[in-house]
C-alpha positions as CSV (number, residue, x, y, z in Angstrom):
1,X,15.9,3.0,-26.2
2,X,14.5,5.0,-23.3
3,X,16.1,4.4,-19.9
4,X,13.0,5.4,-17.8
5,X,9.3,5.7,-17.8
6,X,9.8,9.5,-17.3
7,X,11.7,9.6,-20.6
8,X,8.8,7.8,-22.4
9,X,6.3,10.2,-20.9
10,X,8.3,13.3,-21.9
11,X,8.7,11.9,-25.4
12,X,4.9,11.5,-25.7
13,X,4.5,15.1,-24.5
14,X,6.9,16.5,-27.1
15,X,5.3,14.6,-30.0
16,X,1.7,15.2,-29.2
17,X,1.5,17.9,-26.5
18,X,-2.2,18.6,-27.0
19,X,-3.6,15.1,-26.4
20,X,-5.7,14.7,-23.2
21,X,-4.0,12.7,-20.5
22,X,-5.3,13.3,-17.0
23,X,-8.6,14.4,-15.4
24,X,-9.1,14.9,-11.7
25,X,-12.0,16.6,-9.9
26,X,-12.8,19.0,-12.7
27,X,-9.2,19.7,-13.7
28,X,-7.8,18.3,-16.9
29,X,-4.3,18.1,-18.3
30,X,-2.9,17.5,-21.8
31,X,0.4,15.7,-22.1
32,X,2.2,19.0,-22.7
33,X,0.5,20.7,-19.7
34,X,1.4,17.9,-17.3
35,X,5.0,17.8,-18.6
36,X,5.4,21.6,-18.0
37,X,4.1,21.2,-14.5
38,X,6.4,18.2,-13.8
39,X,9.4,20.0,-15.1
40,X,8.6,23.1,-13.0
41,X,8.1,21.1,-9.9
42,X,11.5,19.3,-10.4
43,X,13.3,22.5,-10.9
44,X,11.6,23.9,-7.8
45,X,12.9,21.0,-5.8
46,X,16.4,21.6,-7.0
47,X,16.1,25.3,-6.3
48,X,15.3,24.4,-2.7
49,X,18.5,22.5,-2.4
50,X,17.5,18.9,-3.0
51,X,20.2,16.8,-4.7
52,X,20.3,13.6,-6.8
53,X,19.6,10.6,-4.6
54,X,17.8,12.5,-1.8
55,X,14.6,10.9,-0.6
56,X,11.3,12.6,-0.9
57,X,8.2,11.1,0.7
58,X,4.7,11.1,-0.8
59,X,2.3,11.0,2.1
60,X,-0.6,12.1,0.0
61,X,-4.1,11.1,-1.3
62,X,-4.7,10.6,-5.0
63,X,-4.7,13.9,-6.8
64,X,-3.1,15.7,-9.8
65,X,-0.5,17.0,-7.3
66,X,0.5,13.3,-6.5
67,X,1.1,12.7,-10.3
68,X,3.1,15.8,-10.6
69,X,5.1,15.0,-7.5
70,X,5.8,11.4,-8.5
71,X,7.2,12.4,-11.9
72,X,8.8,15.6,-10.7
73,X,10.8,13.8,-8.0
74,X,12.2,11.5,-10.7
75,X,12.9,14.4,-13.0
76,X,14.9,16.1,-10.2
77,X,17.0,12.9,-9.8
78,X,15.6,12.2,-6.3
79,X,14.1,9.0,-4.9
80,X,10.4,8.7,-4.1
81,X,9.3,7.1,-0.9
82,X,5.7,5.9,-1.0
83,X,3.7,6.2,2.2
84,X,0.3,4.7,2.9
85,X,-2.1,7.5,3.9
86,X,-3.7,5.2,6.5
87,X,-0.3,5.1,8.4
88,X,0.0,6.9,11.7
89,X,2.8,7.8,14.0
90,X,4.4,4.4,14.5
91,X,4.5,3.5,10.8
92,X,5.4,7.0,9.8
93,X,8.3,7.2,12.2
94,X,9.7,3.9,11.0
95,X,9.5,4.6,7.3
96,X,10.6,8.2,7.2
97,X,13.5,7.6,9.6
98,X,14.6,4.4,7.8
99,X,14.6,6.1,4.4
100,X,16.2,9.3,5.9
101,X,13.6,11.4,4.1
102,X,14.6,15.0,3.5
103,X,11.3,16.4,2.3
104,X,7.7,15.1,2.4
105,X,4.8,16.2,0.2
106,X,1.6,15.9,2.2
107,X,-1.8,17.4,3.1
108,X,-2.8,19.5,6.1
109,X,-3.9,16.3,8.0
110,X,-0.6,14.6,7.0
111,X,1.4,17.5,8.4
112,X,-0.5,17.2,11.7
113,X,0.4,13.5,11.9
114,X,4.1,14.3,11.3
115,X,4.4,17.2,13.7
116,X,4.7,15.1,16.9
117,X,7.4,13.0,15.2
118,X,9.8,16.0,14.6
119,X,12.4,14.8,17.1
120,X,12.4,11.3,15.7
121,X,13.1,12.5,12.2
122,X,16.4,14.4,12.1
123,X,16.8,14.1,8.4
124,X,13.4,15.7,7.6
125,X,14.1,19.3,6.6
126,X,10.8,20.6,5.4
127,X,7.2,19.7,4.3
128,X,5.6,20.5,1.0
129,X,1.9,21.0,1.6
130,X,-0.8,20.8,-1.1
131,X,-3.2,22.6,1.3
132,X,-2.7,25.4,3.9
133,X,-0.6,23.9,6.7
134,X,-2.3,23.4,10.1
135,X,-1.5,25.8,12.9
136,X,0.9,24.9,15.6
137,X,3.6,23.1,13.6
138,X,7.0,23.2,15.3
139,X,9.3,26.0,14.0
140,X,11.9,23.4,13.3
141,X,9.6,21.9,10.6
142,X,9.1,24.6,8.0
143,X,6.5,24.2,5.3
144,X,6.3,25.5,1.7
145,X,3.2,25.4,-0.5
146,X,3.2,22.9,-3.4
147,X,2.2,25.7,-5.8
148,X,5.1,27.8,-4.5
149,X,7.5,25.0,-5.5
150,X,6.0,25.0,-9.0
151,X,6.3,28.8,-9.3
152,X,9.9,28.7,-8.1
153,X,10.7,26.1,-10.7
154,X,8.9,28.0,-13.5
155,X,11.4,30.8,-13.1
156,X,14.3,28.4,-13.2
157,X,16.3,27.1,-16.1
158,X,18.2,24.5,-14.2
159,X,19.3,21.5,-16.2
160,X,17.3,18.3,-15.6
161,X,19.4,15.3,-16.7
162,X,17.2,12.3,-17.5
163,X,17.5,9.4,-15.0
164,X,19.8,6.5,-16.0
165,X,18.3,3.0,-16.1
166,X,20.3,1.9,-13.0
167,X,19.4,4.9,-10.9
168,X,17.2,4.2,-7.9
169,X,13.7,5.5,-8.6
170,X,11.6,4.5,-5.5
171,X,11.6,2.9,-2.1
172,X,8.4,0.9,-1.8
173,X,7.8,-0.2,1.7
174,X,6.2,-3.7,2.1
175,X,2.7,-3.7,3.4
176,X,3.6,-5.0,6.8
177,X,1.0,-7.8,7.0
178,X,3.5,-10.0,8.7
179,X,5.7,-7.5,10.6
180,X,7.9,-4.4,10.3
181,X,8.0,-3.1,6.7
182,X,11.2,-3.0,4.6
183,X,12.0,-0.6,1.8
184,X,12.2,-2.4,-1.6
185,X,14.6,-0.6,-3.9
186,X,13.3,-0.3,-7.5
187,X,15.4,1.2,-10.2
188,X,14.1,3.0,-13.3
189,X,14.9,-0.1,-15.5
190,X,12.7,-2.3,-13.3
191,X,9.8,0.1,-13.5
192,X,10.2,0.3,-17.3
193,X,10.6,-3.5,-17.8
194,X,7.4,-4.1,-15.8
195,X,5.2,-1.6,-17.5
196,X,6.4,-2.8,-20.9
197,X,5.4,-6.4,-20.0
198,X,2.1,-5.4,-18.6
199,X,1.0,-3.3,-21.5
200,X,2.0,-6.0,-24.0
201,X,0.1,-8.7,-22.1
202,X,-3.0,-6.6,-21.7
203,X,-3.1,-5.1,-25.2
204,X,-3.0,-1.6,-23.7
205,X,-2.9,1.2,-26.3
206,X,-3.2,5.0,-26.6
207,X,-6.9,4.7,-27.2
208,X,-7.6,3.2,-23.8
209,X,-9.0,5.3,-20.9
210,X,-8.8,4.0,-17.3
211,X,-11.0,4.8,-14.3
212,X,-8.4,4.8,-11.6
213,X,-9.7,4.7,-8.0
214,X,-6.9,2.6,-6.5
215,X,-4.5,4.5,-4.2
216,X,-1.4,5.8,-6.0
217,X,0.8,5.1,-3.0
218,X,0.4,1.4,-3.8
219,X,1.9,-0.7,-6.6
220,X,-1.4,-1.6,-8.2
221,X,-2.6,2.0,-8.6
222,X,0.7,3.6,-9.4
223,X,3.0,1.2,-11.2
224,X,0.2,-0.6,-13.1
225,X,-2.6,2.0,-13.5
226,X,-0.7,5.2,-13.9
227,X,2.4,3.8,-15.4
228,X,0.5,1.9,-18.1
229,X,-1.3,5.1,-19.0
230,X,1.9,7.1,-19.3
231,X,3.8,4.4,-21.1
232,X,1.1,3.9,-23.8
233,X,0.0,7.5,-24.1
234,X,-3.5,6.6,-23.0
235,X,-5.6,8.7,-20.7
236,X,-6.9,8.3,-17.1
237,X,-9.9,9.5,-15.0
238,X,-8.3,9.7,-11.6
239,X,-10.4,9.7,-8.4
240,X,-9.4,10.7,-5.0
241,X,-10.6,7.5,-3.6
242,X,-12.9,4.6,-4.4
243,X,-16.6,5.3,-3.7
244,X,-18.8,2.5,-5.1
245,X,-21.7,4.7,-6.1
246,X,-19.5,7.2,-7.9
247,X,-17.4,4.5,-9.6
248,X,-20.5,2.6,-10.8
249,X,-22.1,5.8,-12.1
250,X,-18.9,6.6,-14.1
251,X,-18.7,3.1,-15.4
252,X,-22.3,3.3,-16.6
253,X,-22.3,6.9,-18.0
254,X,-18.8,7.4,-19.5
255,X,-18.6,5.5,-22.7
256,X,-14.9,6.5,-23.2
257,X,-13.8,4.3,-20.3
258,X,-12.3,1.0,-21.4
259,X,-10.4,-0.2,-18.3
260,X,-11.1,-0.6,-14.6
261,X,-8.6,-2.0,-12.0
262,X,-9.7,-2.9,-8.5
263,X,-9.2,-5.1,-5.5
264,X,-11.7,-7.8,-4.4
265,X,-13.3,-5.5,-1.8
266,X,-14.0,-2.9,-4.5
267,X,-15.6,-5.5,-6.8
268,X,-17.8,-6.7,-3.9
269,X,-19.0,-3.2,-3.2
270,X,-19.6,-2.5,-6.9
271,X,-21.7,-5.7,-7.0
272,X,-23.7,-4.7,-3.9
273,X,-24.3,-1.2,-5.3
274,X,-25.4,-2.5,-8.6
275,X,-27.9,-4.9,-7.0
276,X,-29.2,-2.0,-4.8
277,X,-29.6,0.5,-7.6
278,X,-30.2,-1.7,-10.7
279,X,-27.3,0.2,-12.5
280,X,-24.8,-1.9,-14.4
281,X,-21.6,-0.7,-16.1
282,X,-21.3,-0.4,-19.9
283,X,-19.0,-3.0,-21.5
284,X,-15.3,-2.4,-20.8
285,X,-12.4,-3.9,-22.7
286,X,-10.7,-5.1,-19.5
287,X,-11.4,-5.5,-15.8
288,X,-8.5,-6.4,-13.6
289,X,-8.3,-7.6,-10.0
290,X,-5.3,-8.1,-7.7
291,X,-3.6,-7.2,-4.4
292,X,-5.7,-9.8,-2.6
293,X,-7.3,-13.1,-3.6
294,X,-10.5,-12.8,-5.6
295,X,-12.9,-15.6,-4.5
296,X,-14.1,-17.7,-7.4
297,X,-17.7,-17.1,-6.2
298,X,-17.3,-13.3,-6.5
299,X,-15.7,-13.7,-9.9
300,X,-18.7,-15.7,-11.1
301,X,-21.2,-13.2,-9.5
302,X,-19.5,-10.3,-11.3
303,X,-19.6,-12.1,-14.6
304,X,-23.3,-12.9,-14.1
305,X,-24.2,-9.3,-13.2
306,X,-21.8,-7.3,-15.4
307,X,-21.2,-9.7,-18.2
308,X,-17.5,-9.3,-17.5
309,X,-14.9,-12.0,-16.8
310,X,-12.3,-10.4,-14.5
311,X,-8.6,-10.9,-15.3
312,X,-6.6,-11.7,-12.2
313,X,-2.9,-10.9,-11.8
314,X,-0.3,-11.5,-9.1
315,X,2.2,-9.0,-8.0
316,X,3.9,-7.6,-4.9
317,X,5.9,-4.5,-3.8
318,X,9.3,-6.1,-4.6
319,X,8.5,-7.3,-8.1
320,X,5.5,-5.2,-9.2
321,X,3.7,-7.7,-11.5
322,X,4.6,-11.4,-11.8
323,X,1.8,-13.4,-13.5
324,X,-1.4,-12.7,-15.3
325,X,-4.4,-14.6,-16.6
326,X,-4.4,-14.6,-20.4
327,X,-6.0,-11.6,-22.2
328,X,-7.2,-14.1,-24.9
329,X,-8.4,-17.4,-23.7
330,X,-9.6,-18.8,-20.4
331,X,-9.6,-16.7,-17.2
332,X,-9.8,-19.5,-14.7
333,X,-11.3,-18.4,-11.4
334,X,-9.0,-19.0,-8.4
335,X,-5.8,-18.8,-10.5
336,X,-3.5,-16.0,-11.5
337,X,-2.3,-17.3,-14.8
338,X,1.2,-17.4,-16.1
339,X,4.3,-15.2,-16.1
340,X,4.2,-11.9,-18.0
341,X,6.3,-11.7,-21.1
342,X,10.1,-11.8,-20.3
343,X,9.5,-13.1,-16.8
344,X,9.9,-16.4,-15.0
345,X,8.0,-18.1,-12.2
346,X,8.4,-21.5,-10.5
347,X,7.2,-23.4,-7.5
348,X,9.8,-25.0,-5.2
349,X,9.8,-27.3,-2.2
350,X,9.9,-25.1,0.9
351,X,12.8,-27.2,2.4
352,X,14.8,-28.6,-0.5
353,X,14.2,-25.5,-2.7
354,X,13.9,-27.8,-5.7
355,X,11.3,-27.1,-8.4
356,X,8.1,-29.1,-8.0
357,X,5.9,-30.7,-10.7
358,X,2.4,-29.5,-11.4
359,X,-0.1,-30.2,-8.7
360,X,2.3,-30.0,-5.8
361,X,2.3,-27.0,-3.4
362,X,5.4,-25.1,-2.6
363,X,6.8,-21.6,-2.4
364,X,6.6,-19.4,-5.5
365,X,9.9,-17.9,-6.8
366,X,10.2,-15.4,-9.6
367,X,13.0,-14.0,-11.7
368,X,13.3,-11.4,-14.4
369,X,14.0,-7.7,-15.2
370,X,11.1,-6.6,-13.1
371,X,12.5,-7.9,-9.8
372,X,13.8,-5.3,-7.3
373,X,17.4,-4.8,-6.5
374,X,17.2,-5.5,-2.8
375,X,16.0,-4.1,0.6
376,X,17.1,-0.6,1.6
377,X,20.0,-0.9,4.0
378,X,19.1,-4.5,4.8
379,X,21.8,-6.7,3.2
380,X,20.8,-9.6,5.5
381,X,17.2,-9.5,4.3
382,X,18.3,-9.2,0.7
383,X,20.6,-12.2,0.9
384,X,17.8,-14.2,2.5
385,X,15.4,-13.3,-0.2
386,X,17.4,-14.4,-3.3
387,X,19.2,-17.6,-4.2
388,X,22.5,-17.8,-6.1
389,X,20.7,-17.9,-9.5
390,X,18.7,-14.7,-8.9
391,X,15.4,-16.3,-8.0
392,X,13.4,-14.2,-5.5
393,X,11.6,-16.0,-2.8
394,X,8.2,-14.5,-2.7
395,X,7.0,-16.0,0.6
396,X,3.7,-17.0,-1.2
397,X,2.6,-20.6,-1.5
398,X,1.2,-21.9,-4.7
399,X,0.9,-24.7,-7.3
400,X,0.6,-25.1,-11.0
401,X,-2.6,-26.7,-12.1
402,X,-2.6,-29.4,-14.8
403,X,-2.9,-26.7,-17.5
404,X,-0.1,-24.5,-16.2
405,X,-2.2,-21.9,-14.4
406,X,-0.7,-20.7,-11.1
407,X,-2.9,-20.9,-8.1
408,X,-1.9,-19.1,-4.9
409,X,-2.7,-21.0,-1.8
410,X,-1.5,-18.6,0.9
411,X,1.6,-17.2,2.5
412,X,4.4,-19.6,3.6
413,X,4.2,-18.1,7.0
414,X,0.5,-18.8,7.1
415,X,0.8,-22.5,6.4
416,X,-0.9,-24.4,9.2
417,X,0.6,-27.7,10.3
418,X,-2.0,-29.6,12.4
419,X,-1.3,-33.1,13.5
420,X,1.5,-33.4,11.0
421,X,-0.8,-32.4,8.1
422,X,-0.2,-29.3,6.0
423,X,-3.3,-27.1,5.7
424,X,-3.4,-24.1,3.3
425,X,-5.8,-21.4,4.6
426,X,-7.0,-20.2,1.2
427,X,-8.4,-23.6,0.4
428,X,-10.5,-23.6,3.5
429,X,-11.5,-19.9,3.0
430,X,-12.8,-20.7,-0.5
431,X,-15.0,-23.4,0.9
432,X,-16.3,-21.2,3.6
433,X,-17.1,-18.2,1.3
434,X,-19.2,-20.6,-0.9
435,X,-21.6,-21.0,2.1
436,X,-24.6,-18.7,1.6
437,X,-24.3,-17.2,5.1
438,X,-20.7,-16.2,4.7
439,X,-19.6,-12.8,3.3
440,X,-15.9,-13.1,4.2
441,X,-13.7,-15.6,5.9
442,X,-10.1,-15.6,7.2
443,X,-8.5,-18.9,8.3
444,X,-5.4,-19.1,10.5
445,X,-3.6,-21.4,12.8
446,X,-3.3,-21.0,16.5
447,X,-1.3,-23.1,19.0
448,X,-2.9,-26.4,20.1
449,X,-1.5,-28.7,22.8
450,X,-2.5,-31.8,21.0
451,X,-2.2,-31.0,17.3
452,X,0.5,-28.3,17.3
453,X,-1.8,-25.9,15.6
454,X,-5.6,-25.8,15.3
455,X,-7.6,-24.4,12.3
456,X,-9.5,-21.2,13.3
457,X,-12.0,-19.6,11.0
458,X,-13.0,-15.9,11.5
459,X,-16.3,-15.2,9.7
460,X,-18.0,-12.1,8.6
461,X,-21.6,-13.2,8.0
462,X,-24.0,-11.6,5.5
463,X,-26.4,-9.2,7.1
464,X,-29.2,-11.1,8.7
465,X,-27.6,-14.5,8.1
466,X,-27.5,-17.2,10.7
467,X,-24.3,-17.4,12.9
468,X,-24.3,-21.2,13.3
469,X,-20.7,-22.2,13.8
470,X,-21.4,-25.9,13.8
471,X,-23.2,-25.6,10.4
472,X,-20.0,-24.1,8.9
473,X,-17.9,-26.8,10.4
474,X,-20.2,-29.4,8.9
475,X,-20.1,-27.6,5.6
476,X,-16.3,-27.8,5.5
477,X,-16.3,-31.5,6.7
478,X,-18.5,-32.4,3.7
479,X,-16.2,-30.8,1.2
480,X,-12.7,-31.2,2.7
481,X,-10.5,-33.7,4.4
482,X,-11.6,-33.9,8.1
483,X,-8.3,-32.5,9.4
484,X,-8.8,-29.3,7.4
485,X,-12.1,-28.3,9.0
486,X,-12.1,-25.4,11.5
487,X,-11.9,-26.5,15.1
488,X,-12.9,-23.0,16.2
489,X,-15.2,-20.5,14.5
490,X,-15.3,-16.9,15.5
491,X,-17.8,-14.3,14.1
492,X,-17.0,-10.7,13.6
493,X,-18.4,-7.6,12.0
494,X,-15.3,-6.9,9.8
495,X,-11.8,-8.3,9.1
496,X,-8.8,-6.1,9.7
497,X,-7.3,-5.0,6.4
498,X,-4.6,-2.8,5.0
499,X,-5.5,-0.1,2.5
500,X,-5.5,-2.5,-0.4
501,X,-7.8,-5.0,1.1
502,X,-5.3,-7.6,2.3
503,X,-6.4,-9.2,5.5
504,X,-4.0,-8.6,8.3
505,X,-3.9,-12.0,9.9
506,X,-1.2,-11.1,12.4
507,X,-3.7,-8.7,14.0
508,X,-6.4,-11.4,14.0
509,X,-3.9,-13.7,15.8
510,X,-3.1,-11.1,18.4
511,X,-6.9,-10.6,19.0
512,X,-7.7,-14.3,19.2
513,X,-4.7,-15.4,21.3
514,X,-6.3,-13.9,24.4
515,X,-9.9,-14.8,23.5
516,X,-11.6,-18.0,24.7
517,X,-14.3,-18.6,22.1
518,X,-15.8,-22.0,22.5
519,X,-14.3,-24.6,20.1
520,X,-17.1,-25.8,17.7
521,X,-15.7,-28.7,15.8
522,X,-17.0,-32.2,16.5
């Protein structure tokens, strides 16, 4: 029984080294070629003095170098620290100092971002750059070229013991949509348990080929997309980033593609591009959406245009994947299905913590071999996140529908209590996005002297659509209980989002707290 995904990948490479595995911007790798490069990079890290357990940050765009680094860090016995490429100095200083990163693999622009932080990062010893480093880096922050590490390792015969199941593989920092991010500790056994469950549920095999445009610094792209490919021995067409026109062209032209994974924003842009150009994808075996709620309307629009029913899944940094709509059977819009094989999920009352029956909203808790070990150097946060029986408190609100499908209604911290009534933002958002003038909607609660909190809707209208706030309030009042309708409507050009499309409501609250838009509800 393999103890790590790395071990599974190396076994595949030994048995069929010539099978194609990875393509990226004109470069292609067989299983054997990628394994050779991974091994060389790992030995190069060891030759440069890194030891088992040392943290190595990946502050890097999608590339073949990212894949080599991710696997090479594990092969060297080190711990990977994933860093969002959109992060700048405040986030970088926090994550790299909190994890006590010793080396960071990055680009020229990444090195420029890190340079001013040198004095705040005493543990950081050197940078590995996949491009020529920028001029003017401090002498106290030496750089070495990525290819030089590979060359150094090619000449080495250092032993590379395989990771043990209980060894720490990665620190995945939470997305920070509600505050300062924490490092979730994931061991090799948890990565392996998750990918085994995902590939079983989705019928993933070695004949599949994935178009992967999601960022690899994130769980969805890395621990689902890449890991599933490596575990099954499938192949992947990796792109540096998502570009709707390029993705749509590939999905139309490349008949070998069988899988596409995206976030709702990507699906919306694919739909817009298809309507603009008249191009539609060829039939795929599986389309998957996650990382943010997919509106039922967008789901139906995609089905009508592409002839594809998207499969939604639910996951998070701490647990990787939790639930999935069924591969065979109904994929009910607005729900995220049931637990993956070997996993458990339940909905509990937010105060009593007792399990709730179907149809009642509470906090989602999960348990299983995929759940993380705890937060890096935060025993207080770890203790708060788990109960005595090992159930992890996700912070997400949800309910089971009558047929046992899980529906996520929002974050526990986003629950609005107005006039003593509980209001779940997603319910209001779904009603708003069904209005023909609304492209996107975010609903949140702001302080109100009479009701405790008032419902505020932030709206991105479709281009050229009317911005009639009262019409939207009336629309909600006709479809929801009166206490759920927005008491304030604000129009904006775009919603603040993180790199995976999650709306950052804490930023919206900060912006709106000082603004005095006229209340519109009557």
